C-alpha positions in Angstrom: -37.3 136.6 153.1 -38.3 135.1 156.6 -34.4 135.0 157.6 -33.5 136.5 160.8 -31.0 139.3 160.8 -27.8 138.4 162.6 -25.6 141.0 164.0 -22.2 140.5 164.1 -20.0 142.4 166.6 -16.8 142.7 164.8 -15.1 144.6 168.0 -15.2 141.0 169.7 -12.5 140.0 167.6 -10.3 142.7 168.4 -7.8 142.3 171.4 -7.0 145.9 173.1 -4.3 146.1 176.0 -1.4 148.2 176.9 2.1 147.5 177.0 4.8 149.4 179.0 2.2 152.5 178.5 1.5 151.8 174.7 -1.7 150.9 173.4 -2.0 147.6 171.5 -4.7 146.7 169.0 -4.5 143.2 167.8 -7.3 142.2 165.3 -8.2 138.6 165.2 -5.6 137.4 167.7 -4.6 133.7 167.7 -5.9 132.4 171.0 -3.1 130.1 171.3 -0.5 132.5 171.2 1.3 133.0 174.5 1.9 136.6 176.0 5.7 135.6 175.9 5.6 135.0 172.2 3.9 138.1 171.4 6.1 140.2 173.4 9.1 138.5 172.2 8.2 138.0 168.4 5.6 140.6 167.7 6.9 143.5 169.8 10.3 142.7 170.0 10.7 142.9 173.8 13.1 140.2 174.6 13.5 141.1 178.3 11.2 138.3 179.3 12.9 135.1 178.6 11.7 131.7 177.7 13.1 129.2 180.3 11.1 126.0 181.0 8.0 127.1 179.3 5.7 125.6 182.1 5.6 128.3 184.4 8.4 126.8 186.8 11.3 128.9 186.5 10.0 132.5 186.5 11.9 133.8 183.4 9.2 135.1 181.6 7.6 137.0 184.8 5.5 140.4 183.8 3.4 142.6 185.8 -0.3 142.5 184.7 -2.5 145.6 186.0 -6.2 145.8 185.7 -9.1 147.4 187.0 -10.8 145.7 189.9 -14.6 146.5 189.4 -15.6 145.2 192.8 -13.1 147.2 195.0 -13.0 150.1 192.4 -9.0 150.3 192.1 -6.2 148.8 189.9 -4.8 145.5 191.0 -1.2 144.6 190.0 0.3 140.8 190.0 2.8 138.9 188.6 2.3 136.6 185.8 4.3 133.9 184.0 4.0 135.1 180.3 4.9 132.0 178.9 1.5 130.5 180.1 -0.7 133.4 179.6 -2.5 133.4 176.3 -2.3 137.0 174.9 -5.9 137.0 174.5 -6.1 136.8 178.3 -4.8 140.5 178.8 -7.6 142.1 177.2 -8.3 145.5 178.7 -5.3 145.1 181.0 -1.7 146.9 181.0 1.4 144.6 180.9 4.7 146.0 182.3 7.7 144.2 181.2 11.2 144.9 182.3 11.8 147.3 179.6 9.2 149.2 180.9 10.4 150.1 184.1 14.1 151.1 183.7 17.1 150.7 181.5 20.8 151.6 181.7 20.1 154.3 178.9 17.6 156.1 180.9 17.6 155.0 184.6 17.5 151.7 186.2 14.6 151.1 188.6 15.4 151.0 192.3 14.9 147.1 192.0 17.1 146.7 189.2 19.8 149.0 190.7 19.5 147.2 194.2 20.1 143.8 192.3 23.2 145.0 190.7 24.5 146.9 193.9 24.2 143.5 195.9 25.7 141.3 193.1 22.4 139.5 192.8 22.9 138.6 189.2 25.3 136.4 187.2 24.3 135.0 184.3 21.4 137.3 184.0 18.9 135.0 182.7 16.7 135.0 185.6 17.2 138.7 186.5 14.1 140.0 184.4 11.7 137.9 185.9 13.0 138.3 189.6 12.9 142.1 188.9 9.2 142.1 187.7 8.4 139.7 190.5 9.7 142.5 193.0 8.3 145.2 191.1 4.7 143.7 191.1 5.0 143.3 194.9 6.1 146.9 195.4 3.2 148.2 193.6 1.0 146.5 196.0 3.1 146.9 199.2 5.1 149.8 199.4 7.3 148.5 202.3 7.4 144.7 202.3 8.9 142.6 205.0 11.0 139.8 204.5 8.2 137.2 204.3 6.5 139.2 201.4 9.7 139.2 199.5 10.5 135.6 199.8 7.1 134.9 198.9 7.0 136.9 195.8 10.2 135.3 194.8 9.1 132.0 195.3 8.2 131.5 191.4 11.6 132.6 190.4 14.6 130.1 190.0 18.1 131.4 190.1 20.9 128.5 189.1 23.9 130.8 189.2 24.0 133.6 191.9 21.9 131.8 194.8 19.4 133.9 196.8 21.5 135.2 199.3 22.3 138.2 197.3 19.3 138.7 195.7 17.3 138.6 199.2 19.9 140.9 200.6 19.1 143.4 197.8 15.7 143.3 198.0 15.5 143.3 201.8 17.9 146.5 202.6 16.7 149.8 203.0 13.5 150.9 201.5 12.9 150.3 197.7 10.4 152.7 196.0 
């Protein structure tokens, strides 16, 4: 009848990513939903906290991993889940604090060190601090003091103070 046939790619409306190793397929995701809201409400992963909602406190920090096509390797970075739209993690892997260790299985070395050095008081900031340090270790297995301080710059702690946190992260080798 003279009209062009329009091909619609339905796969364009599907979000695919991984959370703690589990594949997530979300059809027609809301582009206004943050990664933090998705993790806490949809997946019931409540370790990442909503603090300021503006990317200033770091309580919502997660690690995002993705393939770097230019350098042919996986890159890892910490991100504020309260600012990242869930659609921004398409074809990425998201690791939350629940994905690295727990008291039921085994604590990750970062979690263990933070506890051993009394680096957590109220605990609200702890998951974000743990994930910032975890992301650093994924990129640099033996960080120096400057690396550690730099990676924690986006994490606020109002109770404990930073001395025990930095002591725990700086002592011996964390793997």
